DSSP file (Angstrom, degrees, kcal/mol; ACC not computed):
  #  RESIDUE AA STRUCTURE BP1 BP2  ACC     N-H-->O    O-->H-N    N-H-->O    O-->H-N    TCO  KAPPA ALPHA  PHI   PSI    X-CA   Y-CA   Z-CA
    1    1 A M     >        0   0    0      0, 0.0     4,-2.4     0, 0.0     5,-0.2   0.000 360.0 360.0 360.0 -37.7   22.2    9.4   -8.5
    2    2 A A  H  >  +     0   0    0      1,-0.2     4,-2.6     2,-0.2     5,-0.2   0.891 360.0  51.8 -63.7 -39.0   21.2    8.7   -4.9
    3    3 A K  H  > S+     0   0    0      2,-0.2     4,-2.4     1,-0.2    -1,-0.2   0.906 109.9  49.0 -63.8 -41.0   19.6   12.1   -4.7
    4    4 A L  H  > S+     0   0    0      2,-0.2     4,-2.4     1,-0.2    -2,-0.2   0.914 112.3  47.7 -65.0 -43.3   17.6   11.5   -7.8
    5    5 A Y  H  X S+     0   0    0     -4,-2.4     4,-2.4     2,-0.2    -2,-0.2   0.912 111.3  51.2 -64.6 -41.3   16.4    8.1   -6.6
    6    6 A R  H  X S+     0   0    0     -4,-2.6     4,-2.1     1,-0.2    -2,-0.2   0.916 110.5  49.2 -61.4 -42.6   15.4    9.6   -3.2
    7    7 A K  H  X S+     0   0    0     -4,-2.4     4,-2.0     1,-0.2    -1,-0.2   0.907 110.0  50.7 -63.4 -41.6   13.5   12.3   -5.0
    8    8 A A  H  X S+     0   0    0     -4,-2.4     4,-2.4     1,-0.2    -1,-0.2   0.890 110.9  49.2 -62.8 -38.9   11.7    9.7   -7.2
    9    9 A M  H  X S+     0   0    0     -4,-2.4     4,-2.6     2,-0.2    -1,-0.2   0.833 106.6  56.0 -70.9 -31.7   10.8    7.7   -4.0
   10   10 A D  H  X S+     0   0    0     -4,-2.1     4,-2.5     2,-0.2    -2,-0.2   0.915 110.0  46.0 -62.3 -41.7    9.5   10.9   -2.4
   11   11 A V  H  X S+     0   0    0     -4,-2.0     4,-2.7     2,-0.2    -2,-0.2   0.922 112.5  49.5 -66.4 -44.4    7.2   11.3   -5.4
   12   12 A A  H  X S+     0   0    0     -4,-2.4     4,-2.3     1,-0.2    -2,-0.2   0.894 112.1  49.4 -61.6 -39.3    6.1    7.6   -5.2
   13   13 A Y  H  X S+     0   0    0     -4,-2.6     4,-2.7     2,-0.2     5,-0.2   0.935 111.4  48.3 -63.8 -46.5    5.5    8.0   -1.5
   14   14 A F  H  X S+     0   0    0     -4,-2.5     4,-2.6     1,-0.2    -2,-0.2   0.916 112.7  47.8 -61.2 -44.4    3.4   11.1   -2.0
   15   15 A I  H  X S+     0   0    0     -4,-2.7     4,-2.8     2,-0.2     5,-0.2   0.908 111.8  50.7 -64.3 -41.4    1.4    9.5   -4.8
   16   16 A S  H  X S+     0   0    0     -4,-2.3     4,-2.5    -5,-0.2     5,-0.2   0.927 112.8  45.3 -61.5 -45.4    0.8    6.4   -2.7
   17   17 A V  H  X S+     0   0    0     -4,-2.7     4,-2.8     2,-0.2     5,-0.2   0.905 113.5  50.8 -64.6 -41.4   -0.4    8.5    0.3
   18   18 A L  H  X S+     0   0    0     -4,-2.6     4,-2.8    -5,-0.2     5,-0.2   0.933 112.2  45.7 -62.5 -47.2   -2.6   10.5   -2.0
   19   19 A I  H  X S+     0   0    0     -4,-2.8     4,-2.0     2,-0.2    -2,-0.2   0.935 116.1  45.5 -63.2 -46.3   -4.2    7.5   -3.6
   20   20 A A  H  X S+     0   0    0     -4,-2.5     4,-2.0    -5,-0.2    -2,-0.2   0.912 114.8  48.6 -63.6 -41.8   -4.8    5.8   -0.2
   21   21 A G  H  X S+     0   0    0     -4,-2.8     4,-2.3    -5,-0.2    -2,-0.2   0.915 111.0  48.5 -65.6 -43.9   -6.1    9.0    1.3
   22   22 A L  H  X S+     0   0    0     -4,-2.8     4,-2.5     1,-0.2    -1,-0.2   0.865 110.2  53.2 -64.6 -35.0   -8.5    9.7   -1.5
   23   23 A S  H  X S+     0   0    0     -4,-2.0     4,-2.4    -5,-0.2    -1,-0.2   0.902 108.6  49.5 -65.6 -40.3   -9.7    6.1   -1.3
   24   24 A L  H  X S+     0   0    0     -4,-2.0     4,-2.2     2,-0.2    -2,-0.2   0.904 111.1  49.2 -65.1 -41.2  -10.4    6.5    2.4
   25   25 A V  H  X S+     0   0    0     -4,-2.3     4,-1.5     2,-0.2    -2,-0.2   0.912 110.2  51.9 -63.0 -42.2  -12.3    9.8    1.7
   26   26 A A  H  X S+     0   0    0     -4,-2.5     4,-2.4     2,-0.2     3,-0.2   0.913 109.4  48.9 -62.4 -42.4  -14.3    8.0   -1.0
   27   27 A I  H  X S+     0   0    0     -4,-2.4     4,-2.5     1,-0.2    -1,-0.2   0.919 109.1  53.8 -61.6 -41.7  -15.3    5.2    1.4
   28   28 A S  H  < S+     0   0    0     -4,-2.2    -1,-0.2     1,-0.2    -2,-0.2   0.784 113.4  42.9 -64.6 -26.5  -16.3    7.8    4.0
   29   29 A A  H  X S+     0   0    0     -4,-1.5     4,-0.7    -3,-0.2    -1,-0.2   0.817 114.8  49.1 -85.5 -33.6  -18.5    9.4    1.4
   30   30 A I  H >X S+     0   0    0     -4,-2.4     4,-1.7    -5,-0.2     3,-0.5   0.905 101.8  59.9 -74.5 -42.9  -20.0    6.2    0.0
   31   31 A M  H 3X S+     0   0    0     -4,-2.5     4,-2.2     1,-0.3     5,-0.2   0.862 100.2  53.9 -63.4 -38.6  -20.9    4.4    3.2
   32   32 A P  H 3> S+     0   0    0      0, 0.0     4,-2.8     0, 0.0    -1,-0.3   0.882 106.8  54.5 -61.1 -33.6  -23.4    7.1    4.5
   33   33 A W  H <X S+     0   0    0     -4,-0.7     4,-2.8    -3,-0.5     5,-0.2   0.903 106.5  51.4 -63.1 -40.4  -25.2    6.8    1.1
   34   34 A A  H  X S+     0   0    0     -4,-1.7     4,-1.9     2,-0.2    11,-0.2   0.917 112.1  45.9 -62.4 -42.8  -25.5    3.1    1.7
   35   35 A V  H  X>S+     0   0    0     -4,-2.2     4,-2.8     2,-0.2     5,-0.5   0.919 112.8  50.9 -65.6 -43.5  -27.0    3.7    5.1
   36   36 A F  I  X>S+     0   0    0     -4,-2.8     4,-2.2     1,-0.2     5,-1.9   0.936 112.1  45.3 -60.0 -48.6  -29.3    6.4    3.7
   37   37 A T  I  <5S+     0   0    0     -4,-2.8     6,-2.7     3,-0.2    -1,-0.2   0.870 117.4  45.1 -66.8 -33.9  -30.6    4.2    0.9
   38   38 A R  I  <5S+     0   0    0     -4,-1.9     6,-0.2    -5,-0.2    -2,-0.2   0.936 127.4  22.6 -74.6 -46.0  -31.1    1.2    3.2
   39   39 A Y  I  <5S+     0   0    0     -4,-2.8    -3,-0.2    -5,-0.2    -2,-0.2   0.753 131.8  33.5 -99.6 -26.0  -32.8    2.9    6.2
   40   40 A V  I  <<S+     0   0    0     -4,-2.2    -3,-0.2    -5,-0.5    -4,-0.1   0.884 130.2  30.2 -95.1 -49.2  -34.3    6.1    4.9
   41   41 A L  S   <S-     0   0    0     -5,-1.9    -3,-0.2     2,-0.1    -4,-0.2   0.619  94.6-138.4 -84.3 -12.6  -35.4    5.1    1.4
   42   42 A N  S    S+     0   0    0     -6,-0.4     2,-0.2     1,-0.1    -4,-0.2   0.800  77.3  97.6  57.7  31.6  -35.9    1.4    2.4
   43   43 A S  S    S-     0   0    0     -6,-2.7    -4,-0.1     2,-0.0    -1,-0.1  -0.723  71.0-141.9-148.5  91.2  -34.3    0.3   -0.8
   44   44 A A        -     0   0    0     -2,-0.2     2,-0.2    -6,-0.2   -10,-0.1  -0.281  14.6-126.0 -62.7 132.6  -30.6   -0.6   -0.4
   45   45 A A        -     0   0    0    -11,-0.2     4,-0.3   -12,-0.2    -1,-0.1  -0.558  13.3-146.1 -73.3 142.3  -28.3    0.4   -3.2
   46   46 A S  S  > S+     0   0    0     -2,-0.2     4,-0.6     1,-0.2     3,-0.1   0.737  84.8  57.5 -84.4 -22.9  -26.3   -2.6   -4.4
   47   47 A W  H  > S+     0   0    0      1,-0.2     4,-2.6     2,-0.1     5,-0.2   0.752  82.6  74.6 -87.6 -25.5  -23.0   -0.8   -5.3
   48   48 A P  H  > S+     0   0    0      0, 0.0     4,-2.4     0, 0.0     5,-0.2   0.892  98.1  47.7 -61.4 -39.7  -21.7    0.9   -2.1
   49   49 A E  H  > S+     0   0    0     -4,-0.3     4,-2.2     2,-0.2     5,-0.2   0.931 114.2  46.9 -65.8 -43.1  -20.5   -2.2   -0.4
   50   50 A T  H  X S+     0   0    0     -4,-0.6     4,-2.4     1,-0.2    -1,-0.2   0.912 112.4  50.4 -63.1 -42.4  -18.7   -3.4   -3.5
   51   51 A A  H  X S+     0   0    0     -4,-2.6     4,-2.5     1,-0.2    -1,-0.2   0.900 109.5  51.3 -62.6 -40.2  -17.2    0.0   -4.0
   52   52 A A  H  X S+     0   0    0     -4,-2.4     4,-1.8    -5,-0.2    -1,-0.2   0.895 109.9  49.4 -64.7 -39.8  -16.0    0.1   -0.4
   53   53 A V  H  X S+     0   0    0     -4,-2.2     4,-1.6     2,-0.2    -2,-0.2   0.929 112.1  47.8 -64.7 -44.6  -14.4   -3.4   -0.7
   54   54 A L  H  X S+     0   0    0     -4,-2.4     4,-1.5     1,-0.2    -2,-0.2   0.901 112.6  48.6 -63.3 -40.9  -12.6   -2.3   -3.9
   55   55 A L  H  X S+     0   0    0     -4,-2.5     4,-2.6     1,-0.2    -1,-0.2   0.811 105.3  59.0 -69.4 -29.2  -11.4    0.9   -2.4
   56   56 A T  H  X S+     0   0    0     -4,-1.8     4,-2.7     2,-0.2    -1,-0.2   0.869 102.2  53.7 -66.2 -35.9  -10.2   -1.0    0.7
   57   57 A V  H  X S+     0   0    0     -4,-1.6     4,-2.1     2,-0.2     5,-0.3   0.923 109.8  48.3 -61.2 -43.5   -7.9   -3.0   -1.7
   58   58 A V  H  X>S+     0   0    0     -4,-1.5     4,-2.2     1,-0.2     5,-0.5   0.942 112.8  47.1 -62.1 -48.5   -6.5    0.3   -2.9
   59   59 A I  H  X5S+     0   0    0     -4,-2.6     4,-2.1     1,-0.2     5,-0.4   0.918 111.1  53.7 -59.0 -44.3   -6.0    1.6    0.6
   60   60 A T  H  X5S+     0   0    0     -4,-2.7     4,-1.8     3,-0.2    -1,-0.2   0.935 115.9  33.7 -59.8 -50.9   -4.3   -1.6    1.7
   61   61 A F  H  X5S+     0   0    0     -4,-2.1     4,-1.3     2,-0.2    -1,-0.2   0.865 125.1  39.3 -82.9 -35.6   -1.7   -1.9   -0.9
   62   62 A F  H  X5S+     0   0    0     -4,-2.2     4,-2.1    -5,-0.3    -3,-0.2   0.892 119.4  48.0 -76.8 -39.9   -0.8    1.7   -1.5
   63   63 A G  H  X<S+     0   0    0     -4,-2.1     4,-2.8    -5,-0.5     5,-0.2   0.890 110.0  52.2 -66.2 -39.5   -1.1    2.6    2.2
   64   64 A A  H  X S+     0   0    0     -4,-1.8     4,-2.5    -5,-0.4    -1,-0.2   0.905 109.1  50.1 -63.9 -41.1    1.1   -0.4    3.2
   65   65 A A  H  X S+     0   0    0     -4,-1.3     4,-2.0     2,-0.2    -1,-0.2   0.935 112.9  46.4 -62.0 -45.5    3.8    0.7    0.8
   66   66 A A  H  X S+     0   0    0     -4,-2.1     4,-1.6     1,-0.2    -2,-0.2   0.922 113.3  48.7 -63.4 -44.1    3.7    4.2    2.1
   67   67 A C  H  X>S+     0   0    0     -4,-2.8     5,-2.5     1,-0.2     6,-0.9   0.881 108.8  54.3 -64.3 -37.5    3.8    3.0    5.7
   68   68 A Y  H ><5S+     0   0    0     -4,-2.5     3,-0.9     4,-0.2    -1,-0.2   0.918 105.0  54.3 -61.7 -42.7    6.7    0.7    5.0
   69   69 A R  H 3<5S+     0   0    0     -4,-2.0    -1,-0.2     1,-0.2    -2,-0.2   0.907 114.5  38.2 -61.0 -41.9    8.7    3.5    3.6
   70   70 A I  H 3<5S-     0   0    0     -4,-1.6    -1,-0.2    86,-0.1    -2,-0.2   0.369 115.6-109.0 -95.9   7.1    8.4    5.7    6.7
   71   71 A G  T <<5S+     0   0    0     -3,-0.9    -3,-0.2    -4,-0.6    -4,-0.1   0.711  85.1 118.8  80.8  19.9    8.7    2.9    9.2
   72   72 A L      < +     0   0    0     -5,-2.5    -4,-0.2    -6,-0.2    -5,-0.1   0.323  43.0 115.3 -98.9   7.5    5.1    2.9   10.3
   73   73 A H  S    S-     0   0    0     -6,-0.9     2,-0.3     1,-0.1    -9,-0.0  -0.285  81.8 -84.5 -71.4 162.8    4.4   -0.6    9.2
   74   74 A M        +     0   0    0      2,-0.0     2,-0.3    -2,-0.0    -1,-0.1  -0.517  62.0 157.6 -70.5 128.6    3.6   -3.3   11.7
   75   75 A S        -     0   0    0     -2,-0.3     2,-0.6    -3,-0.1     0, 0.0  -0.991  36.4-144.4-152.4 147.9    6.7   -4.9   13.2
   76   76 A V        +     0   0    0     -2,-0.3     4,-0.2     1,-0.1     3,-0.1  -0.953  27.7 161.7-114.6 112.7    7.6   -6.7   16.3
   77   77 A T     >  +     0   0    0     -2,-0.6     4,-2.7     1,-0.1     5,-0.2   0.166  34.2 115.3-118.5  16.6   11.1   -5.8   17.5
   78   78 A V  T  4 S+     0   0    0      1,-0.2     4,-0.5     2,-0.2    -1,-0.1   0.936  87.9  34.4 -56.0 -51.3   11.1   -6.9   21.1
   79   79 A A  T >4 S+     0   0    0      1,-0.2     3,-1.4     2,-0.2     4,-0.4   0.929 117.8  52.6 -70.3 -44.9   13.8   -9.6   20.6
   80   80 A A  G >4 S+     0   0    0      1,-0.3     3,-1.2    -4,-0.2    -2,-0.2   0.819 100.2  63.1 -63.4 -30.3   15.7   -7.6   17.9
   81   81 A D  G 3< S+     0   0    0     -4,-2.7    -1,-0.3     1,-0.3    -2,-0.2   0.726  99.7  54.9 -66.6 -20.1   16.0   -4.6   20.2
   82   82 A T  G <  S+     0   0    0     -3,-1.4    -1,-0.3    -4,-0.5    -2,-0.2   0.574  88.1 102.0 -88.4  -9.3   18.0   -6.6   22.7
   83   83 A F  S <  S-     0   0    0     -3,-1.2    -3,-0.0    -4,-0.4     5,-0.0  -0.354  83.0-101.8 -72.6 152.4   20.6   -7.6   20.1
   84   84 A P     >  -     0   0    0      0, 0.0     4,-2.4     0, 0.0     3,-0.3  -0.367  43.6 -99.7 -65.4 157.3   24.0   -6.0   19.9
   85   85 A P  H  > S+     0   0    0      0, 0.0     4,-2.0     0, 0.0     5,-0.2   0.840 121.0  50.8 -52.1 -41.4   24.3   -3.4   17.1
   86   86 A R  H  > S+     0   0    0      1,-0.2     4,-1.7     2,-0.2     5,-0.1   0.933 113.3  44.4 -65.6 -44.5   26.1   -5.7   14.7
   87   87 A M  H  > S+     0   0    0     -3,-0.3     4,-2.5     1,-0.2    -1,-0.2   0.847 110.3  56.8 -67.7 -32.6   23.6   -8.5   15.1
   88   88 A R  H  X S+     0   0    0     -4,-2.4     4,-2.8     2,-0.2    -1,-0.2   0.891 104.9  51.3 -64.7 -39.7   20.8   -6.0   14.8
   89   89 A R  H  X S+     0   0    0     -4,-2.0     4,-2.2     2,-0.2    -1,-0.2   0.897 110.7  48.6 -64.2 -39.5   22.1   -4.8   11.4
   90   90 A V  H  X S+     0   0    0     -4,-1.7     4,-2.3     2,-0.2    -2,-0.2   0.926 112.1  49.0 -64.4 -44.3   22.2   -8.4   10.2
   91   91 A T  H  X S+     0   0    0     -4,-2.5     4,-2.3     1,-0.2    -2,-0.2   0.916 110.5  50.5 -60.7 -44.4   18.6   -8.9   11.5
   92   92 A D  H  X S+     0   0    0     -4,-2.8     4,-2.3     1,-0.2    -1,-0.2   0.887 109.7  51.1 -61.9 -38.9   17.5   -5.7    9.7
   93   93 A L  H  X S+     0   0    0     -4,-2.2     4,-2.4     2,-0.2    -1,-0.2   0.913 109.1  50.4 -64.7 -42.5   19.1   -6.9    6.5
   94   94 A I  H  X S+     0   0    0     -4,-2.3     4,-2.6     1,-0.2    -2,-0.2   0.909 110.0  51.1 -61.5 -41.7   17.3  -10.3    6.7
   95   95 A V  H  X S+     0   0    0     -4,-2.3     4,-2.5     1,-0.2    -2,-0.2   0.922 109.9  49.3 -61.4 -44.3   14.0   -8.5    7.3
   96   96 A E  H  X S+     0   0    0     -4,-2.3     4,-2.2     2,-0.2    -2,-0.2   0.899 111.3  49.4 -62.7 -40.5   14.6   -6.3    4.2
   97   97 A I  H  X S+     0   0    0     -4,-2.4     4,-2.1     2,-0.2    -2,-0.2   0.920 111.7  48.5 -65.0 -43.1   15.4   -9.4    2.1
   98   98 A M  H  X S+     0   0    0     -4,-2.6     4,-2.0     1,-0.2    -2,-0.2   0.894 111.4  50.2 -64.1 -38.9   12.3  -11.2    3.3
   99   99 A M  H  X S+     0   0    0     -4,-2.5     4,-2.7     1,-0.2    -1,-0.2   0.878 107.9  53.7 -65.8 -36.7   10.2   -8.1    2.6
  100  100 A A  H  X S+     0   0    0     -4,-2.2     4,-2.6     2,-0.2    -2,-0.2   0.897 107.1  51.7 -64.0 -39.0   11.8   -7.9   -0.9
  101  101 A I  H  X S+     0   0    0     -4,-2.1     4,-2.3     2,-0.2    -2,-0.2   0.921 111.3  47.3 -62.2 -43.5   10.7  -11.6   -1.5
  102  102 A I  H  X S+     0   0    0     -4,-2.0     4,-2.6     2,-0.2    -2,-0.2   0.912 112.0  50.1 -63.9 -42.5    7.1  -10.7   -0.4
  103  103 A A  H  X S+     0   0    0     -4,-2.7     4,-2.4     2,-0.2    -2,-0.2   0.903 111.4  47.9 -64.1 -41.1    7.1   -7.6   -2.7
  104  104 A V  H  X S+     0   0    0     -4,-2.6     4,-3.0     2,-0.2     5,-0.3   0.900 110.7  52.4 -65.9 -39.9    8.3   -9.6   -5.7
  105  105 A F  H  X>S+     0   0    0     -4,-2.3     4,-2.5     2,-0.2     5,-0.6   0.935 110.8  47.2 -58.8 -47.3    5.7  -12.3   -4.9
  106  106 A M  H  X5S+     0   0    0     -4,-2.6     4,-1.5     1,-0.2     5,-0.3   0.905 114.1  48.5 -60.8 -41.8    3.0   -9.5   -4.9
  107  107 A L  H  X5S+     0   0    0     -4,-2.4     4,-1.6     3,-0.2    -2,-0.2   0.952 118.8  36.2 -64.5 -51.3    4.4   -8.1   -8.1
  108  108 A I  H  X5S+     0   0    0     -4,-3.0     4,-2.2     2,-0.2    -2,-0.2   0.969 125.9  35.7 -70.4 -54.4    4.6  -11.4  -10.0
  109  109 A Y  H  X5S+     0   0    0     -4,-2.5     4,-2.2    -5,-0.3    -3,-0.2   0.802 115.5  55.8 -76.1 -26.5    1.5  -13.2   -8.7
  110  110 A G  H  X<S+     0   0    0     -4,-1.5     4,-2.4    -5,-0.6    -1,-0.2   0.908 109.0  48.3 -65.2 -41.4   -0.5  -10.0   -8.5
  111  111 A Y  H  X S+     0   0    0     -4,-1.6     4,-2.7    -5,-0.3    -2,-0.2   0.924 111.1  50.0 -62.5 -44.3    0.2   -9.4  -12.2
  112  112 A K  H  X S+     0   0    0     -4,-2.2     4,-2.6     1,-0.2    -2,-0.2   0.882 110.2  51.2 -62.5 -37.2   -0.8  -13.0  -13.0
  113  113 A L  H  X S+     0   0    0     -4,-2.2     4,-1.8     2,-0.2    -1,-0.2   0.923 110.9  47.7 -64.0 -44.5   -4.0  -12.5  -11.0
  114  114 A C  H  < S+     0   0    0     -4,-2.4     4,-0.5     1,-0.2    -2,-0.2   0.919 113.7  47.9 -61.2 -43.8   -4.8   -9.3  -13.0
  115  115 A E  H >< S+     0   0    0     -4,-2.7     3,-0.8     1,-0.2     4,-0.3   0.911 111.7  49.3 -63.9 -43.2   -4.0  -11.1  -16.2
  116  116 A A  H 3< S+     0   0    0     -4,-2.6    -1,-0.2     1,-0.2     3,-0.2   0.800 120.0  36.5 -68.5 -28.5   -6.2  -14.1  -15.3
  117  117 A T  T >< S+     0   0    0     -4,-1.8     3,-1.4    -5,-0.2    14,-1.0   0.282  83.2 110.2-106.9  10.1   -9.2  -12.0  -14.3
  118  118 A W  T <  S+     0   0    0     -3,-0.8    14,-0.2    -4,-0.5    13,-0.2   0.860  80.9  44.3 -56.7 -40.8   -8.8   -9.3  -16.9
  119  119 A N  T 3  S+     0   0    0     -4,-0.3    -1,-0.3    -3,-0.2     2,-0.2   0.485  94.5  96.7 -87.7  -1.9  -11.9  -10.2  -18.9
  120  120 A N    <   -     0   0    0     -3,-1.4    10,-2.4     1,-0.0    11,-0.4  -0.552  59.9-153.9 -83.0 152.7  -14.2  -10.8  -15.9
  121  121 A T  E     -A  129   0A   0      8,-0.2     2,-0.5    -2,-0.2     8,-0.2  -0.825  17.0-114.9-122.7 165.7  -16.5   -8.0  -14.7
  122  122 A I  E >   -A  125   0A   0      6,-1.1     3,-0.8     3,-1.0     6,-0.3  -0.863  22.9-132.9-100.8 131.9  -18.0   -7.1  -11.4
  123  123 A A  T 3  S+     0   0    0     -2,-0.5    -1,-0.1     1,-0.3   -76,-0.1   0.873 106.3  45.0 -54.2 -43.9  -21.8   -7.4  -11.3
  124  124 A E  T 3  S+     0   0    0      1,-0.3    -1,-0.3   -78,-0.1   -77,-0.1   0.739 125.1  34.0 -74.2 -22.2  -22.3   -3.9   -9.7
  125  125 A F  E X   +A  122   0A   0     -3,-0.8     3,-2.1     3,-0.1    -3,-1.0  -0.680  66.9 173.0-131.5  77.4  -19.8   -2.3  -12.0
  126  126 A P  E 3  S+     0   0A   0      0, 0.0    -1,-0.1     0, 0.0    -3,-0.1   0.708  79.6  58.1 -63.5 -18.5  -20.1   -4.0  -15.4
  127  127 A W  E 3  S+     0   0A   0     -3,-0.1     2,-0.6    -6,-0.1    -3,-0.0   0.573  91.6  85.2 -84.2  -9.7  -17.8   -1.5  -17.0
  128  128 A L  E <  S-     0   0A   0     -3,-2.1    -6,-1.1    -6,-0.3     2,-0.2  -0.834  73.3-140.8-100.8 121.5  -14.9   -2.3  -14.5
  129  129 A R  E >>  -A  121   0A   0     -2,-0.6     4,-1.6    -8,-0.2     3,-0.5  -0.557  13.8-132.0 -76.8 142.1  -12.7   -5.3  -15.3
  130  130 A V  H 3> S+     0   0    0    -10,-2.4     4,-1.9   -13,-0.5   -12,-0.2   0.863 106.6  62.4 -62.6 -36.0  -11.7   -7.4  -12.3
  131  131 A G  H 34 S+     0   0    0    -14,-1.0     4,-0.5   -11,-0.4    -1,-0.2   0.863 103.6  48.3 -58.1 -36.7   -8.1   -7.2  -13.4
  132  132 A I  H X4 S+     0   0    0     -3,-0.5     3,-0.9   -14,-0.2    -1,-0.2   0.887 107.8  54.7 -70.3 -38.4   -8.1   -3.5  -13.0
  133  133 A A  H 3< S+     0   0    0     -4,-1.6    -2,-0.2     1,-0.2    -1,-0.2   0.840 111.7  44.8 -63.4 -32.3   -9.7   -3.9   -9.5
  134  134 A Y  T >< S+     0   0    0     -4,-1.9     3,-2.0     1,-0.2    -1,-0.2   0.515  85.2  98.2 -87.8  -5.3   -6.8   -6.2   -8.5
  135  135 A S  T <>  +     0   0    0     -3,-0.9     4,-2.0    -4,-0.5     5,-0.3   0.738  67.1  71.0 -60.5 -24.8   -4.1   -3.9  -10.0
  136  136 A P  H 3> S+     0   0    0      0, 0.0     4,-2.4     0, 0.0    -1,-0.3   0.773  90.3  65.5 -61.4 -20.6   -3.2   -2.3   -6.7
  137  137 A I  H <> S+     0   0    0     -3,-2.0     4,-2.1     2,-0.2    -2,-0.2   0.987 109.4  31.5 -66.8 -58.5   -1.6   -5.7   -5.7
  138  138 A P  H  > S+     0   0    0      0, 0.0     4,-2.4     0, 0.0    -1,-0.2   0.880 121.6  51.3 -68.8 -33.7    1.2   -5.7   -8.2
  139  139 A V  H  X S+     0   0    0     -4,-2.0     4,-2.6     2,-0.2     5,-0.2   0.932 111.3  47.5 -66.7 -43.7    1.6   -1.9   -8.3
  140  140 A G  H  X S+     0   0    0     -4,-2.4     4,-2.5    -5,-0.3    -1,-0.2   0.882 111.4  52.2 -62.2 -38.1    1.8   -1.9   -4.5
  141  141 A G  H  X S+     0   0    0     -4,-2.1     4,-2.4    -5,-0.2    -2,-0.2   0.906 110.1  48.4 -63.0 -42.1    4.3   -4.7   -4.6
  142  142 A L  H  X S+     0   0    0     -4,-2.4     4,-2.4     2,-0.2    -2,-0.2   0.934 112.6  47.3 -63.5 -46.6    6.4   -2.7   -7.1
  143  143 A I  H  X S+     0   0    0     -4,-2.6     4,-2.1     2,-0.2    -2,-0.2   0.916 112.6  49.6 -63.0 -42.7    6.3    0.4   -5.0
  144  144 A T  H  X S+     0   0    0     -4,-2.5     4,-2.3     1,-0.2    -1,-0.2   0.920 110.0  51.6 -61.8 -43.0    7.2   -1.5   -1.9
  145  145 A L  H  X S+     0   0    0     -4,-2.4     4,-2.5     1,-0.2    -2,-0.2   0.898 108.7  50.9 -60.9 -40.8   10.1   -3.2   -3.7
  146  146 A L  H  X S+     0   0    0     -4,-2.4     4,-2.0     1,-0.2    -1,-0.2   0.881 109.9  50.1 -64.3 -37.3   11.4    0.3   -4.9
  147  147 A F  H  X S+     0   0    0     -4,-2.1     4,-2.2     2,-0.2    -2,-0.2   0.864 109.7  51.0 -68.1 -35.6   11.2    1.5   -1.2
  148  148 A I  H  X S+     0   0    0     -4,-2.3     4,-2.7     2,-0.2     5,-0.2   0.924 109.1  50.4 -66.4 -43.9   13.2   -1.6   -0.1
  149  149 A I  H  X S+     0   0    0     -4,-2.5     4,-2.2     1,-0.2     5,-0.4   0.901 108.8  53.6 -59.5 -40.5   15.8   -0.9   -2.7
  150  150 A E  H  X>S+     0   0    0     -4,-2.0     4,-2.5     1,-0.2     5,-0.9   0.942 110.8  45.5 -58.7 -48.4   16.0    2.7   -1.4
  151  151 A R  H  X5S+     0   0    0     -4,-2.2     4,-0.7     1,-0.2    -2,-0.2   0.905 115.2  46.6 -62.2 -42.5   16.6    1.5    2.1
  152  152 A L  H  <5S+     0   0    0     -4,-2.7    -1,-0.2     2,-0.1    -2,-0.2   0.820 122.8  32.5 -72.7 -30.1   19.2   -1.1    1.1
  153  153 A T  H  <5S+     0   0    0     -4,-2.2    -2,-0.2    -5,-0.2    -3,-0.2   0.886 138.3   9.8 -96.2 -44.9   21.1    1.3   -1.2
  154  154 A I  H  <5S-     0   0    0     -4,-2.5    -3,-0.2    -5,-0.4    -2,-0.1   0.403 105.4-112.0-120.2   2.2   20.9    4.8    0.3
  155  155 A G     << -     0   0    0     -5,-0.9    -1,-0.3    -4,-0.7    -2,-0.1  -0.141  50.9 -36.7  94.9 170.1   19.3    4.1    3.7
  156  156 A Q  S    S-     0   0    0     -5,-0.2   -86,-0.1     1,-0.1   -87,-0.1  -0.382  73.9 -97.7 -66.4 143.4   16.0    4.9    5.3
  157  157 A P        -     0   0    0      0, 0.0    -1,-0.1     0, 0.0     2,-0.1  -0.283  39.1-123.7 -63.0 148.6   14.5    8.3    4.3
  158  158 A H    >>  -     0   0    0     -3,-0.1     3,-1.9     1,-0.1     4,-0.6  -0.381  29.9 -94.7 -88.4 170.5   15.1   11.1    6.7
  159  159 A A  G >4 S+     0   0    0      1,-0.3     3,-1.1     2,-0.2     6,-0.3   0.824 122.8  59.9 -56.9 -34.6   12.4   13.3    8.3
  160  160 A E  G 34 S+     0   0    0      1,-0.3    -1,-0.3     5,-0.1     5,-0.0   0.728  97.3  61.3 -69.9 -17.8   12.7   15.9    5.6
  161  161 A A  G <4 S+     0   0    0     -3,-1.9    -1,-0.3     1,-0.1    -2,-0.2   0.707  90.0  78.6 -77.4 -19.2   11.7   13.3    3.0
  162  162 A D    X<  -     0   0    0     -3,-1.1     3,-1.4    -4,-0.6     5,-0.1  -0.809  65.6-162.9 -93.8 110.9    8.4   12.8    4.7
  163  163 A P  T 3  S+     0   0    0      0, 0.0    -1,-0.1     0, 0.0    -3,-0.0   0.658  89.3  52.6 -68.0 -13.9    6.0   15.6    3.8
  164  164 A H  T 3  S-     0   0    0     -5,-0.0    -5,-0.0    -3,-0.0    -2,-0.0   0.490 103.5-126.0 -99.3  -3.9    3.7   14.8    6.8
  165  165 A G  S <  S+     0   0    0     -3,-1.4    -6,-0.1    -6,-0.3    -5,-0.1   0.805  70.1 130.6  65.2  28.9    6.4   14.8    9.5
  166  166 A A        +     0   0    0     -7,-0.1    -1,-0.1     2,-0.1    -7,-0.0   0.388  25.9 121.3 -97.9   3.8    5.3   11.3   10.5
  167  167 A L        -     0   0    0     -8,-0.2     2,-0.2    -5,-0.1   -96,-0.1  -0.444  68.9-113.9 -68.2 137.7    8.8    9.7   10.6
  168  168 A P        -     0   0    0      0, 0.0     2,-0.5     0, 0.0    -1,-0.1  -0.474  27.6-120.2 -69.5 142.4    9.7    8.2   13.9
  169  169 A V              0   0    0     -2,-0.2    -3,-0.0     1,-0.1     0, 0.0  -0.713 360.0 360.0 -84.1 127.6   12.6   10.0   15.6
  170  170 A E              0   0    0     -2,-0.5    -1,-0.1     0, 0.0     0, 0.0   0.421 360.0 360.0-103.1 360.0   15.4    7.6   16.3
């Protein structure tokens, strides 16, 4: 069962990285268009900035989940690194529990945000519901929660689980 869960988390990690990466590529393609229309055509397009902000939301929540899984998330361990191994394990468990609380918060309140704004639209994209634009929040929370469950039950993924070879060597 642990192998199956690890494989599922590998897929979730890959999809998260893919979505975040494609969003970054899209922003990189959109922003030159904004500059071109503003400075060359002297008629700024209204949609590129809004699209970049929406894609930044996608990058933030999918990218953060992926980074959390492989240990590249932001953390300050100066004090914890000085603890004896047993106390360090307790500290790590407390961190995982606190992260789970944050992930559940993102999941629940992100869902409520999507639900509350579902019928609103964005001026530059009238076909796009605001609830859909905010959906990376609860989805990212769910993925992060699944990664936390993976760490707590079967341990941190090993280097072979990371298709990019970006896991830190311990």
